C-alpha positions in Angstrom: 11.8 56.9 -2.2 8.3 57.0 -0.7 7.5 57.0 2.9 5.2 54.6 4.6 3.0 55.5 7.5 3.0 53.0 10.3 0.7 53.0 13.3 2.3 53.1 16.8 0.9 49.6 17.3 2.7 48.4 14.2 5.9 50.1 15.3 5.8 48.5 18.8 5.1 45.1 17.2 8.1 45.5 14.9 10.3 46.5 17.8 9.2 43.4 19.7 10.0 41.3 16.7 13.5 42.8 16.6 14.0 41.9 20.3 13.0 38.3 19.6 15.2 38.0 16.5 18.2 39.7 18.1 17.9 37.3 21.1 18.1 34.5 18.5 21.4 36.0 17.2 20.2 37.8 14.1 21.8 41.2 13.2 19.8 44.4 12.9 20.6 44.6 9.2 19.1 41.2 8.6 16.0 41.9 10.5 15.5 45.3 8.9 15.6 43.8 5.5 13.2 41.0 6.6 10.8 43.5 8.1 11.1 46.0 5.2 12.4 49.1 7.0 15.8 50.8 7.1 18.3 50.4 9.9 18.0 54.1 10.6 14.2 53.8 10.9 14.7 51.0 13.4 17.0 53.1 15.6 14.6 56.1 15.3 11.7 53.9 16.3 13.6 52.3 19.1 14.6 55.7 20.5 11.0 57.0 20.3 8.9 53.9 21.1 11.3 51.3 22.6 9.9 51.2 26.1 6.3 51.0 25.1 3.9 48.1 24.9 0.9 48.2 22.6 -1.5 49.5 25.2 0.8 52.3 26.1 1.2 53.1 22.4 -2.5 53.4 22.0 -2.8 55.6 25.0 0.0 57.8 23.7 -1.8 58.2 20.4 -5.0 59.1 22.2 -3.2 61.7 24.2 -1.6 63.2 21.1 -5.0 63.5 19.5 -6.5 65.1 22.6 -3.5 67.5 22.8 -4.0 68.5 19.1 -7.7 69.2 19.7 -7.0 71.2 22.8 -4.4 73.3 20.9 -7.0 74.1 18.3 -9.5 75.2 21.0 -6.9 77.4 22.7 -5.9 79.0 19.3 -9.6 79.7 18.6 -10.0 81.3 22.0 -6.9 83.4 21.5 -8.3 84.7 18.2 -11.6 85.5 19.9 -9.9 87.3 22.7 -7.9 89.4 20.2 -11.0 90.3 18.3 -12.8 91.3 21.5 -9.8 93.4 22.6 -9.7 95.2 19.2 -13.5 95.8 19.4 -13.1 97.2 22.9 -10.4 99.6 21.8 -12.6 100.9 19.0 -15.5 101.5 21.5 -13.2 103.3 23.9 -11.8 105.6 21.2 -15.2 106.9 20.3 
């Protein structure tokens, strides 16, 4: 079974739809089938994104992207430091 990739905005929108449908008395199983996701996916999304609105989801995505970029920068700097330390050791051993 293939996996679909949903944006955070789509996930938050689906969760809001679930809230409305549940308030109208529909069961999670019915709504899941209507929306095209599994019940397990719904509960996972609810756990991870349940309290967010769309603006917060966008901000979260931006922060995750920024965090990823910063991790790459730190990794590059760590490699550079290691190379310089090895070079220093070689110079000192002469």
